[in-house]
C-alpha positions, 0 to 999 in steps of 0.5 A: 362424760359427766355424772352428777348425784341427785338427792331425791329426799327434798321436801319439795318433791312430795311423795314418794319420800325417803328415796335413795339418791339417784344420778344423772349422766351426760355423755357426748363427743365432738370433732373439729379441726385445729391448726398450729403455725410456728417459726424458728430463727437461728441467731447464731450457732449457739442461740435460737429463738422461736414462736408458735401459735395454736388456733382456738378449737370450737365444739358443739357436742351433742350429748345425751342425758340419762337418769337413773333412780330419780324422783318421779317429779325430777324425771319430769324436769329433764328433757324429754328427748334426752339431748342437750348440746355443749358449746365450748372453745378450746383456748388458743395459745401463744408460745415464745422460747429461746435455747442457748448452748454453752461452749461446754455443751450445756443447753439453757432454755426460757420460755413464755406462754399465753392461753385464752382461757376467757373464751372457755369461760363462754361455754354454754350448755343448751337444753331444748328450753334454755341455755345455761352457762358452764362458768357464770363468773367466766374464766381469766386468760393465763400467762406462764414462764418456764426455765430448762437445762440440759447437761451432757454427762459423758458421751452417751448420757444427758440429764434434763430439768425444768421449772414452769409456772402458770397463772390461775384461770379462776376469777375471783368470784370462784369456779364451779366444782367441776372445774378445780383449776388454780395457779400452778407450778411444774417441776420436771427432771429426766435422764436420756441415754443415747445407745446409737445414732438411731436409738435414744431412751428417755425416763422423765418425772413431772410434779405439778403443784397447784394452789388452792381453788375457791369453789362457788356454785350457786347455779347448775347448767342442768336445772336439777332440783335437789342440787344445792349451792356449793361453796368451799375450797379445793385445797393444795393438790399435787400430781405426779407423772412418770414417762418412758420414751423411746426415739427411733431414727428410720 
């Protein structure tokens, strides 16, 4: 789902003048198959290594375009049947990891990842009369790394913490305003309580810190007069995620 505000007071529209802003909404959905394959090798009683690959997922989502309170001239520019198609590929990814358990029971983990964001950068919005790229400058593949620790405290409690990094998919030319993604750092911590062999409760907090994201958008996938070029920066952003989980064994 996407909604865009559109100015109706542009001079080149002509009369009627001084109309308030309108809006154009796109909504659609798509289903597609996906797959994952992985392997794990136990090098010793204390060391395990593994790898996993997730397949790319290709979507062709038919979407409906609906205009609300737009200038009559603009209404004639929109597709007559109201339908557009968004073609995109969810990136494939490769994950590598290793886990080492110390004689005292502490678990240390390390991971590395790669994601094929350049495939998403080829996304296209197809209208009845034209096709427009969603990311004119494309996107870059990303890589990431992570470290984790799990420490038993007594017989029933465990404390966990982790640190992760992921490079930015944004090219040097910038990204559109609707994709404000940049370099990311993730910090996480949690506690676990084991009540029995069949029940375990977990509480987790994650913090995602994202660097500045350069926005340069001189064209728009939907050719709407009244939407000017956008330039600027999404400054440092932060997200907090709190999770509560229960594990049951039946």
